[in-house]
C-alpha positions as CSV (number, residue, x, y, z in Angstrom):
1,M,34.2,0.4,11.9
2,G,36.6,-2.4,11.0
3,S,38.3,-2.3,7.6
4,G,37.1,-5.8,6.9
5,M,33.5,-4.7,6.6
6,L,34.3,-2.6,3.5
7,R,36.4,-3.4,0.5
8,G,37.3,-1.8,-2.7
9,Q,39.1,1.5,-3.5
10,Q,35.8,3.2,-4.0
11,A,34.4,2.7,-0.5
12,G,34.6,6.5,0.1
13,T,35.3,6.2,3.9
14,G,38.2,8.7,3.7
15,Q,36.3,11.3,1.7
16,R,34.4,14.1,3.5
17,A,32.1,14.5,0.6
18,V,30.9,10.9,0.8
19,W,28.6,10.0,3.8
20,W,26.3,7.1,3.8
21,L,26.9,4.9,6.8
22,D,24.7,4.3,9.9
23,I,26.4,4.0,13.2
24,M,25.2,1.4,15.8
25,G,26.1,1.3,19.4
26,R,25.0,0.1,22.8
27,L,23.8,2.6,25.5
28,K,25.6,2.9,28.7
29,P,23.9,1.7,31.9
30,G,21.4,4.3,33.0
31,W,21.0,5.9,29.6
32,T,17.7,5.9,27.7
33,V,17.0,6.4,24.0
34,Q,15.5,9.8,24.8
35,R,18.6,10.9,26.6
36,A,20.8,9.6,23.7
37,Q,18.6,11.6,21.2
38,A,19.1,14.8,23.2
39,Q,22.8,14.2,23.5
40,V,23.4,13.6,19.7
41,A,21.2,16.5,18.8
42,A,23.3,18.8,21.1
43,I,26.6,17.7,19.6
44,S,25.3,17.8,16.0
45,P,26.4,21.4,15.2
46,G,30.0,20.8,16.3
47,V,30.2,17.5,14.5
48,F,28.9,18.8,11.1
49,Q,30.9,22.0,11.4
50,A,34.1,20.0,11.9
51,T,33.5,17.6,9.1
52,V,32.2,19.8,6.3
53,S,34.0,19.2,3.0
54,P,36.1,22.0,1.7
55,T,34.8,21.2,-1.8
56,Y,31.2,22.1,-0.9
57,S,29.7,25.4,-2.2
58,A,28.3,27.9,0.3
59,D,24.8,26.5,-0.2
60,W,25.9,22.9,0.2
61,A,27.9,23.7,3.3
62,K,25.0,25.5,4.8
63,N,22.7,22.6,4.2
64,Y,25.3,20.1,5.6
65,T,26.0,22.1,8.8
66,S,22.3,22.5,9.5
67,S,21.8,18.7,9.7
68,T,21.0,17.0,13.0
69,L,22.0,13.6,14.2
70,T,19.2,11.3,15.5
71,A,19.2,8.2,17.7
72,S,16.5,5.5,17.4
73,P,16.0,2.1,19.0
74,A,17.7,-0.7,16.9
75,G,17.0,-3.8,19.1
76,T,15.4,-5.5,16.1
77,G,17.7,-4.1,13.5
78,V,17.5,-1.1,11.2
79,S,14.8,-1.3,8.4
80,N,12.7,1.1,6.3
81,L,9.8,-1.4,6.5
82,R,8.0,0.6,9.3
83,S,8.1,3.9,7.3
84,T,7.3,2.1,4.1
85,Y,4.2,0.2,5.3
86,A,3.1,2.1,8.5
87,T,0.3,4.1,6.9
88,Q,-1.0,1.1,5.0
89,L,-0.9,-1.1,8.0
90,W,-2.7,1.4,10.2
91,A,-5.4,1.7,7.5
92,L,-5.7,-2.1,7.4
93,L,-5.9,-2.2,11.2
94,G,-8.7,0.2,11.1
95,A,-10.5,-1.9,8.5
96,T,-10.0,-5.0,10.6
97,G,-11.4,-3.2,13.7
98,L,-14.5,-2.2,11.7
99,V,-15.0,-5.8,10.6
100,V,-14.7,-7.0,14.2
101,L,-17.3,-4.4,15.2
102,L,-19.6,-5.5,12.4
103,T,-19.3,-9.1,13.5
104,C,-20.0,-8.1,17.1
105,L,-23.1,-6.2,16.1
106,N,-24.3,-9.1,14.0
107,L,-23.7,-11.5,16.9
108,A,-25.5,-9.1,19.2
109,N,-28.5,-9.2,16.9
110,L,-28.4,-13.0,16.9
111,M,-28.1,-13.1,20.7
112,L,-31.0,-10.8,21.0
113,A,-33.1,-13.2,18.9
114,R,-31.9,-16.1,21.0
115,S,-32.7,-14.3,24.3
116,T,-36.2,-13.7,22.9
117,A,-36.6,-17.4,22.1
118,R,-35.4,-18.3,25.6
119,G,-37.7,-15.7,27.2
120,R,-39.9,-18.3,29.0
121,E,-36.9,-20.2,30.2
122,V,-35.2,-17.1,31.7
123,A,-38.6,-16.1,33.2
124,V,-39.0,-19.5,34.9
125,R,-35.5,-19.4,36.3
126,L,-36.0,-15.9,37.7
127,A,-39.4,-16.9,39.1
128,I,-38.0,-19.8,41.1
129,G,-35.3,-17.7,42.8
130,A,-32.4,-17.3,40.4
131,S,-30.8,-13.9,40.8
132,R,-30.5,-11.6,37.8
133,R,-26.7,-11.5,38.2
134,R,-26.5,-15.3,38.0
135,V,-28.6,-15.4,34.8
136,V,-26.5,-12.6,33.2
137,R,-23.3,-14.4,34.2
138,Q,-24.5,-17.7,32.6
139,M,-25.4,-15.9,29.4
140,L,-22.1,-14.1,29.3
141,S,-20.3,-17.3,29.9
142,E,-21.9,-18.6,26.6
143,S,-20.7,-15.5,24.9
144,V,-17.2,-16.0,26.4
145,L,-17.2,-19.5,25.0
146,L,-18.2,-18.3,21.6
147,A,-15.6,-15.6,21.6
148,G,-12.9,-17.9,22.9
149,F,-13.5,-20.4,20.0
150,G,-13.3,-17.4,17.6
151,A,-10.1,-16.2,19.2
152,L,-8.5,-19.7,19.0
153,G,-9.5,-20.0,15.3
154,G,-8.2,-16.5,14.7
155,L,-4.9,-17.3,16.3
156,L,-4.5,-20.4,14.1
157,L,-5.5,-18.4,11.0
158,S,-3.3,-15.5,11.8
159,R,-0.2,-17.6,11.7
160,W,-1.0,-18.8,8.2
161,M,-2.3,-15.4,6.9
162,S,0.6,-13.4,8.3
163,Q,3.1,-15.7,6.5
164,T,0.9,-15.3,3.4
165,L,1.1,-11.6,3.7
166,V,4.9,-11.6,3.8
167,M,4.9,-14.0,0.8
168,F,2.7,-11.5,-1.0
169,L,5.1,-8.7,-0.3
170,N,8.1,-10.9,-1.4
171,A,6.3,-12.3,-4.5
172,R,7.7,-9.3,-6.5
173,G,11.2,-9.5,-5.2
174,G,10.6,-7.6,-2.0
175,G,13.4,-9.4,0.0
176,I,11.5,-9.0,3.3
177,F,12.4,-11.2,6.3
178,L,10.2,-11.0,9.4
179,D,9.9,-13.1,12.6
180,L,6.1,-13.3,13.1
181,T,6.2,-15.6,16.1
182,P,3.5,-14.4,18.6
183,D,4.8,-13.1,21.9
184,W,3.0,-12.1,25.2
185,R,2.0,-8.7,23.6
186,V,0.1,-10.5,20.8
187,F,-1.7,-12.8,23.3
188,A,-2.5,-9.9,25.6
189,F,-4.0,-8.0,22.7
190,M,-6.0,-11.0,21.6
191,A,-7.3,-11.5,25.2
192,T,-8.3,-7.8,25.4
193,V,-10.1,-8.0,22.0
194,T,-11.9,-11.2,23.1
195,V,-13.1,-9.6,26.4
196,L,-14.3,-6.5,24.5
197,T,-16.2,-8.6,21.9
198,C,-17.9,-10.5,24.7
199,V,-19.1,-7.2,26.2
200,L,-20.1,-5.8,22.8
201,F,-22.3,-8.7,21.7
202,G,-23.1,-10.5,24.9
203,L,-23.9,-8.0,27.6
204,S,-26.8,-6.1,26.0
205,P,-28.8,-9.3,25.1
206,A,-28.2,-10.7,28.6
207,L,-29.4,-7.6,30.3
208,K,-32.4,-7.3,28.0
209,A,-33.4,-11.0,28.6
210,T,-33.5,-10.5,32.4
211,R,-35.6,-7.3,32.3
212,R,-38.7,-9.0,30.9
213,D,-42.0,-8.9,32.6
214,L,-42.2,-12.4,34.3
215,A,-45.9,-12.9,34.3
216,N,-46.3,-11.9,30.6
217,A,-43.3,-13.9,29.5
218,M,-44.6,-17.1,31.0
219,Q,-48.0,-16.9,29.3
220,P,-48.6,-19.0,26.1
221,G,-47.6,-17.0,23.1
222,G,-45.7,-14.5,25.3
223,R,-42.5,-15.1,23.4
224,S,-43.9,-13.4,20.3
225,S,-46.5,-11.0,21.7
226,T,-44.7,-9.3,24.6
227,E,-41.5,-8.2,23.1
228,G,-41.9,-4.4,23.0
229,H,-41.0,-1.8,20.5
230,E,-37.8,-1.1,22.4
231,A,-36.2,-4.5,21.6
232,L,-37.4,-4.2,18.0
233,A,-35.9,-0.7,17.7
234,L,-32.6,-2.0,19.1
235,R,-32.4,-4.7,16.5
236,R,-33.3,-2.3,13.7
237,G,-30.7,0.1,15.0
238,L,-28.0,-2.6,15.0
239,V,-28.8,-3.3,11.3
240,V,-28.6,0.4,10.5
241,V,-25.1,0.6,12.1
242,Q,-24.0,-2.5,10.2
243,V,-25.1,-1.0,6.9
244,A,-23.3,2.2,7.8
245,L,-20.0,0.5,8.7
246,S,-20.3,-1.7,5.6
247,M,-20.6,1.5,3.6
248,V,-17.3,2.8,4.9
249,L,-15.5,-0.5,4.1
250,V,-17.0,-0.9,0.7
251,V,-16.2,2.7,-0.3
252,G,-12.7,2.3,1.0
253,A,-12.3,-1.0,-1.0
254,L,-13.5,0.8,-4.2
255,L,-11.2,3.7,-3.6
256,F,-8.1,1.5,-3.2
257,G,-9.1,-0.7,-6.0
258,R,-9.5,2.2,-8.4
259,T,-6.3,3.7,-7.2
260,L,-4.4,0.6,-8.3
261,K,-6.2,0.7,-11.6
262,N,-5.3,4.4,-12.1
263,L,-1.6,3.7,-11.3
264,G,-1.6,0.8,-13.7
265,A,-2.8,3.1,-16.5
266,V,-0.4,6.0,-15.8
267,E,1.5,7.3,-18.8
268,L,5.1,6.5,-18.0
269,G,6.7,8.2,-20.9
270,F,8.3,5.0,-22.1
271,D,7.4,1.4,-22.8
272,P,8.3,-0.7,-19.7
273,D,8.7,-4.0,-21.5
274,V,12.5,-3.7,-21.2
275,V,15.1,-6.1,-19.9
276,V,17.7,-4.8,-17.4
277,V,21.1,-6.5,-17.4
278,A,23.4,-5.7,-14.5
279,V,27.1,-6.5,-15.0
280,D,29.7,-6.7,-12.2
281,L,33.4,-6.5,-13.4
282,S,35.0,-6.5,-10.0
283,R,36.3,-10.1,-10.4
284,T,37.5,-9.7,-13.9
285,A,40.8,-8.6,-15.3
286,V,39.3,-5.4,-16.7
287,R,41.2,-2.3,-15.3
288,P,39.1,0.6,-14.0
289,E,40.4,2.9,-16.7
290,A,39.4,0.4,-19.4
291,R,35.8,-0.1,-18.3
292,T,34.4,2.5,-20.6
293,Q,35.7,0.6,-23.6
294,T,34.5,-2.7,-22.1
295,L,31.1,-1.2,-21.7
296,A,30.9,-0.1,-25.3
297,A,32.2,-3.5,-26.5
298,I,29.5,-5.3,-24.4
299,V,26.7,-3.2,-25.7
300,T,27.9,-3.7,-29.3
301,R,28.1,-7.4,-28.8
302,L,24.6,-7.6,-27.3
303,Q,23.1,-5.8,-30.2
304,Q,24.4,-8.6,-32.4
305,V,22.4,-11.2,-30.5
306,P,19.5,-12.5,-32.6
307,G,16.2,-11.3,-31.1
308,V,17.7,-8.1,-29.5
309,R,16.3,-5.1,-31.2
310,H,18.1,-2.3,-29.3
311,A,20.6,-2.1,-26.4
312,A,22.1,0.8,-24.5
313,E,23.9,1.5,-21.3
314,A,22.2,3.5,-18.5
315,L,23.5,4.8,-15.2
316,I,20.0,5.2,-13.8
317,V,17.2,2.8,-14.9
318,P,13.8,4.5,-14.5
319,L,11.8,3.4,-11.5
320,S,14.7,1.3,-10.2
321,G,14.9,3.4,-7.0
322,S,18.3,4.9,-7.9
323,D,18.5,8.7,-8.1
324,W,20.9,11.4,-9.2
325,N,19.8,15.0,-8.7
326,G,21.2,18.4,-8.4
327,R,20.8,22.0,-9.7
328,I,21.8,23.7,-12.9
329,V,23.4,27.0,-13.7
330,T,22.1,29.3,-16.4
331,G,23.2,32.9,-17.1
332,G,25.8,32.5,-14.3
333,A,23.1,32.0,-11.6
334,V,22.2,28.8,-9.8
335,Q,18.6,27.9,-10.6
336,D,16.1,26.8,-8.0
337,G,14.6,23.3,-8.1
338,D,16.2,19.9,-8.4
339,V,16.9,18.3,-11.7
340,H,17.2,14.6,-12.2
341,F,20.2,13.5,-14.2
342,N,21.0,10.3,-16.1
343,E,23.8,9.1,-18.2
344,V,22.8,6.9,-21.2
345,G,24.0,5.4,-24.4
346,G,23.2,6.4,-27.9
347,N,20.3,3.9,-28.4
348,Y,18.7,4.6,-25.0
349,F,15.6,6.4,-26.3
350,H,15.1,3.7,-28.9
351,V,15.2,1.1,-26.2
352,M,12.8,2.9,-23.9
353,E,10.7,4.1,-26.8
354,T,10.6,7.6,-25.4
355,P,9.5,9.9,-28.2
356,L,12.0,12.5,-29.5
357,L,10.0,15.8,-29.8
358,A,12.8,18.0,-31.3
359,G,16.4,17.9,-32.2
360,R,18.4,14.7,-32.3
361,T,19.6,11.8,-30.2
362,F,23.2,11.2,-29.3
363,D,25.4,10.0,-32.1
364,S,29.0,9.9,-33.3
365,R,29.3,13.7,-33.3
366,D,29.3,13.6,-29.5
367,R,32.8,12.4,-29.0
368,P,34.7,12.7,-25.7
369,D,36.7,15.6,-27.2
370,A,33.7,17.3,-28.6
371,A,31.4,19.8,-26.9
372,K,29.3,18.3,-24.1
373,A,25.8,17.3,-25.4
374,A,22.6,16.9,-23.4
375,I,19.0,16.0,-24.1
376,V,16.3,17.5,-21.8
377,N,12.7,16.7,-21.2
378,E,9.6,18.9,-21.6
379,T,9.4,20.0,-18.0
380,F,13.0,21.1,-18.1
381,A,12.3,23.2,-21.2
382,R,9.2,24.8,-19.6
383,R,10.8,25.6,-16.3
384,Y,14.1,27.0,-17.4
385,F,13.4,28.3,-20.9
386,R,9.8,29.3,-20.6
387,N,8.5,27.0,-23.3
388,A,11.0,28.4,-25.8
389,D,12.8,26.0,-28.2
390,P,15.6,24.6,-26.0
391,I,17.7,23.2,-28.9
392,G,21.1,25.0,-29.0
393,K,20.8,26.5,-25.6
394,T,23.3,25.8,-22.9
395,F,23.5,25.2,-19.1
396,Q,26.0,24.0,-16.5
397,M,25.6,21.5,-13.7
398,E,26.2,22.9,-10.2
399,M,29.4,21.4,-8.9
400,P,31.3,21.6,-5.6
401,A,33.8,24.4,-5.3
402,G,37.0,23.8,-7.2
403,S,35.4,21.1,-9.4
404,P,35.2,21.5,-13.2
405,Q,31.9,22.9,-14.4
406,P,31.6,22.1,-18.1
407,T,28.9,23.7,-20.3
408,Y,26.3,21.4,-21.9
409,H,24.7,22.1,-25.3
410,I,21.1,20.9,-25.6
411,V,20.8,18.8,-28.8
412,G,17.4,17.1,-28.2
413,L,14.0,17.4,-26.5
414,V,12.2,14.2,-25.3
415,R,8.8,13.6,-23.7
416,D,8.6,13.6,-19.9
417,A,9.1,10.2,-18.3
418,K,8.7,8.8,-14.8
419,Y,12.1,8.7,-13.0
420,L,11.7,7.5,-9.4
421,Q,8.0,6.8,-8.7
422,V,4.9,6.0,-10.7
423,R,3.1,8.5,-8.5
424,E,5.5,11.4,-9.0
425,E,4.6,14.6,-10.7
426,R,6.4,15.9,-13.8
427,T,10.0,16.5,-13.0
428,S,12.9,18.1,-14.9
429,A,15.4,15.7,-16.4
430,V,18.7,15.9,-18.2
431,Y,20.3,13.0,-20.1
432,R,24.1,13.1,-20.7
433,F,25.9,10.9,-23.2
434,S,28.1,8.2,-21.7
435,A,30.6,8.3,-24.6
436,N,30.8,12.0,-24.0
437,E,31.6,11.4,-20.3
438,P,34.3,8.7,-20.3
439,S,34.8,8.6,-16.6
440,A,31.6,9.8,-15.0
441,M,29.8,6.4,-15.4
442,F,31.7,5.0,-12.4
443,L,30.7,7.0,-9.3
444,P,32.2,6.3,-5.9
445,M,30.5,3.1,-4.6
446,A,30.8,1.1,-1.4
447,Y,30.3,-2.6,-1.1
448,V,29.1,-3.8,2.3
449,A,30.1,-7.4,2.8
450,V,27.4,-8.2,5.3
451,S,24.6,-7.1,2.9
452,Q,21.8,-9.6,2.5
453,D,21.6,-8.7,-1.2
454,S,22.9,-11.7,-3.1
455,A,22.9,-9.9,-6.5
456,P,26.1,-8.6,-7.8
457,T,27.0,-4.9,-7.4
458,P,27.0,-3.7,-11.0
459,D,29.5,-1.4,-12.6
460,F,26.7,-0.4,-15.0
461,R,23.4,-1.5,-16.3
462,I,22.3,-2.2,-19.8
463,V,18.7,-1.9,-21.0
464,L,17.6,-3.8,-24.0
465,R,14.5,-4.4,-26.0
466,S,14.0,-7.8,-27.6
467,D,11.6,-9.3,-30.1
468,V,11.5,-12.7,-28.2
469,P,10.6,-13.5,-24.6
470,A,13.4,-12.4,-22.2
471,A,13.6,-15.8,-20.5
472,S,14.8,-17.4,-23.7
473,L,17.6,-14.9,-24.1
474,T,19.3,-14.9,-20.7
475,R,21.7,-17.7,-21.5
476,V,22.7,-16.3,-24.9
477,L,23.1,-12.8,-23.4
478,T,25.3,-14.1,-20.6
479,R,27.5,-16.0,-23.1
480,A,27.8,-12.8,-25.2
481,I,28.9,-10.7,-22.2
482,T,31.5,-13.2,-20.9
483,E,33.0,-13.4,-24.4
484,V,33.9,-9.7,-24.0
485,A,34.6,-9.8,-20.2
486,P,35.3,-13.3,-18.9
487,A,34.4,-13.9,-15.3
488,A,31.9,-11.0,-15.3
489,A,28.9,-11.6,-13.0
490,V,25.6,-11.0,-14.7
491,S,22.0,-10.7,-13.3
492,Y,18.7,-9.9,-15.0
493,D,15.7,-7.9,-14.1
494,A,12.9,-6.0,-15.9
495,V,11.4,-2.5,-15.7
496,T,8.0,-4.2,-15.3
497,S,9.3,-5.9,-12.2
498,Y,10.4,-2.5,-10.9
499,I,6.9,-1.3,-11.4
500,D,5.4,-4.3,-9.6
501,R,7.7,-3.7,-6.6
502,L,6.8,0.0,-6.5
503,L,3.0,-0.9,-6.5
504,V,3.2,-3.7,-4.0
505,T,1.6,-1.6,-1.2
506,E,-1.2,-0.4,-3.5
507,R,-1.8,-4.0,-4.6
508,L,-1.8,-5.1,-1.0
509,M,-4.3,-2.4,0.0
510,A,-6.6,-3.2,-3.0
511,W,-6.7,-6.9,-2.3
512,L,-7.1,-6.7,1.5
513,S,-9.6,-3.8,1.4
514,G,-11.5,-5.6,-1.3
515,F,-11.6,-8.7,0.9
516,F,-12.8,-6.7,3.9
517,G,-15.4,-4.9,1.8
518,V,-16.9,-8.1,0.5
519,L,-16.9,-9.6,4.0
520,A,-18.6,-6.5,5.4
521,M,-21.2,-6.6,2.7
522,L,-21.8,-10.3,3.5
523,I,-22.1,-9.6,7.3
524,A,-24.5,-6.7,6.7
525,A,-26.6,-8.9,4.4
526,I,-26.8,-11.7,7.0
527,G,-27.8,-9.2,9.7
528,L,-30.5,-7.7,7.5
529,Y,-31.8,-11.2,6.6
530,G,-32.0,-12.1,10.3
531,V,-34.0,-9.0,11.2
532,M,-36.3,-9.3,8.2
533,S,-37.0,-13.0,9.0
534,Y,-37.7,-12.0,12.6
535,L,-40.2,-9.3,11.4
536,V,-42.0,-11.8,9.2
537,T,-42.3,-14.1,12.2
538,R,-43.4,-11.3,14.5
539,R,-46.0,-9.9,12.0
540,R,-47.4,-13.1,10.6
541,I,-50.8,-12.5,12.2
542,E,-50.9,-8.9,10.7
543,I,-49.8,-10.3,7.3
544,G,-52.5,-13.0,7.5
545,V,-55.2,-10.4,8.2
546,R,-54.0,-8.3,5.3
547,M,-54.1,-11.3,2.9
548,A,-57.5,-12.4,4.3
549,L,-58.8,-8.9,3.4
550,G,-57.6,-9.2,-0.2
551,A,-54.0,-8.1,-0.1
552,E,-52.0,-9.7,-3.0
553,P,-48.6,-11.4,-2.5
554,R,-46.8,-8.6,-4.4
555,T,-48.3,-6.1,-1.9
556,V,-46.8,-8.0,1.0
557,I,-43.5,-8.2,-0.8
558,R,-43.6,-4.5,-1.4
559,M,-44.4,-3.9,2.3
560,M,-41.3,-5.9,3.4
561,F,-39.1,-4.2,0.9
562,A,-40.3,-0.8,2.2
563,E,-39.4,-1.9,5.7
564,C,-35.9,-2.9,4.4
565,G,-35.6,0.3,2.5
566,V,-36.0,2.5,5.6
567,L,-33.2,0.6,7.4
568,F,-31.0,0.6,4.2
569,A,-31.5,4.3,3.5
570,S,-30.8,5.2,7.2
571,G,-27.6,3.1,7.2
572,I,-26.4,4.5,3.8
573,A,-26.9,8.1,5.0
574,I,-25.0,7.5,8.2
575,G,-22.3,5.5,6.4
576,A,-21.8,8.2,3.8
577,V,-21.0,10.7,6.5
578,L,-18.7,8.3,8.3
579,A,-16.9,7.4,5.1
580,G,-16.3,11.1,4.3
581,M,-15.0,11.7,7.8
582,T,-12.7,8.7,8.0
583,L,-11.4,8.2,4.5
584,R,-10.0,11.7,4.2
585,Y,-7.2,10.4,6.4
586,A,-6.4,7.9,3.6
587,A,-6.1,10.6,0.9
588,A,-2.4,10.2,0.7
589,L,-2.8,6.6,-0.3
590,L,-5.1,7.4,-3.2
591,Y,-4.2,8.4,-6.8
592,G,-6.3,10.1,-9.4
593,L,-9.4,10.5,-7.2
594,S,-10.5,12.1,-4.0
595,P,-11.8,10.4,-0.8
596,M,-15.3,11.8,-1.7
597,D,-15.2,10.3,-5.2
598,A,-18.8,10.2,-6.4
599,T,-18.4,7.1,-8.6
600,S,-17.0,5.1,-5.7
601,F,-19.9,6.1,-3.4
602,A,-22.4,5.3,-6.1
603,L,-20.9,1.9,-6.8
604,A,-20.9,1.2,-3.0
605,I,-24.5,2.2,-2.6
606,S,-25.4,0.0,-5.6
607,G,-23.5,-3.0,-4.3
608,L,-25.0,-2.7,-0.8
609,G,-28.4,-2.2,-2.3
610,L,-28.2,-5.4,-4.3
611,A,-27.0,-7.3,-1.2
612,S,-29.8,-5.9,0.8
613,A,-32.4,-6.7,-1.8
614,F,-31.1,-10.3,-2.0
615,A,-31.2,-10.6,1.8
616,T,-34.8,-9.2,1.9
617,W,-36.2,-11.3,-1.0
618,F,-36.4,-14.6,0.8
619,P,-38.1,-13.4,4.0
620,A,-40.5,-11.3,1.8
621,R,-41.2,-14.2,-0.5
622,R,-42.0,-16.4,2.6
623,A,-44.3,-13.7,4.0
624,S,-46.2,-13.5,0.7
625,R,-46.9,-17.3,0.9
626,L,-48.4,-17.3,4.4
627,A,-51.8,-19.0,4.6
628,P,-54.3,-16.8,6.6
629,T,-56.2,-19.8,7.9
630,V,-53.1,-21.5,9.3
631,E,-51.8,-18.3,10.9
632,F,-55.2,-17.7,12.6
633,R,-55.4,-21.3,13.9
634,D,-51.9,-21.1,15.3
């Protein structure tokens, strides 16, 4: 790697204990990615054995030498997007497939009704010599035309909607750049889907229309009197399947929506209404050894700004994606389990409003020449001291061989707080005092000049809580910082923005699954409306006889709702089973509820029930207003 790509004395390229770069290369002619993977895996033991750092402990060295190099295609660059969004995109692809299938079933029902209406026309064509294959081909060509227009409209919408999707991901500062120009694979997939939809909703009605009894179909009234129970059962079956698939989509939408709600109500252990100030001193005249004093001076100056309630430095800002973890030593033995570490200023817990449960926070007693002080959280105390009062107890941080291993005295106990993820379980955490660690704040860092990140690489971050909107403070804060460190680069963020970025996939799933759920409910209601309208038309003579014999309109309405109830109940029963079978694969995407959550299933049944009742009401009401004399005359 050329030296021009990295700059700064803290790049770490000459240190065996620092490894963070990816290597990119081009395969030789005749080599495949699979062959390259096998080759780098074979040489991995020798490479790691030859580069192990002499400062590693025995455990660290064992973990390092057991690592394996991997090779993966990088023709479109290296990105974590695939691993970040793969599961969610597969789930959305499955939901999209169900919506397409629902639409096909609905269109098949409509095409069956249309073929029934054209029964005499088809019978005449067959009677005068048209072959069955030719009639089927003509009816399929109509389906192809319908599917083709749908595919064209989908192609136009996909361009806009895909860009909207990327904008949604970037709305919270995602920084995602994607080339979504369709290629031959996209067009081939669309063509395949178009052909399949034609077969799904066009073939069955076409075959059914050409299997009719010609003599019966050509008789007057044959259109409504000769369609057998087989065709009616098929249409009812299609509606049942539509309700079942809608059940899966609606339950999924409710699960993802409630997951987002649960994550938004998670107890973080702190108040996230905090401003994060990142300061870059690389272009200032401040020397590295003087940065600790500059840090303290900047924090002191910021606390003097009107509207700022508290300010403190922090090496790791919660939920920012940064992490520092390791193991501790108690009683001379290394303890199992990772501990998350942070290095903070004296006012940090006031800024974050994390409750102090016992002991004290950092203060002037914790000088650089005093005993090392630490504050731990509840999980740390439970795990390593078995719920005993941790105040006054000591521990050490596991360090590489030959490195100093100071003893830390626990002076305070704070409530558990989220560290890396909103979803994470309770984790052990240790907070060190920055003034007690004069040089530890500045860890080895590398600055990649070709990075797309335009924000400055900060030497440290400051968290502050204000009594006024943060937007009104940024100019005053920047002026205060540059008074202490002229030419310092300053950028601003917020912990609430971190949370928004962490939950962007959950928000995406909630919105899109909600859209698909509503769409599925609408499609199922349309299909049910069509079948119930057809039943009213088919049974109008029977309804007329019943009313002539004294049946009241509400009795007719009850009869139609009973017919709908059978279809609805059958669809719900099948849909509940399908939902239980399919949504268990999405369990990892949920939070605070299981795939078989009873409340979500109850809400889905209620919503679909209301939609079905609405779709049935109008045909039932029309049936109750039929005039027996008119129906008998017709």
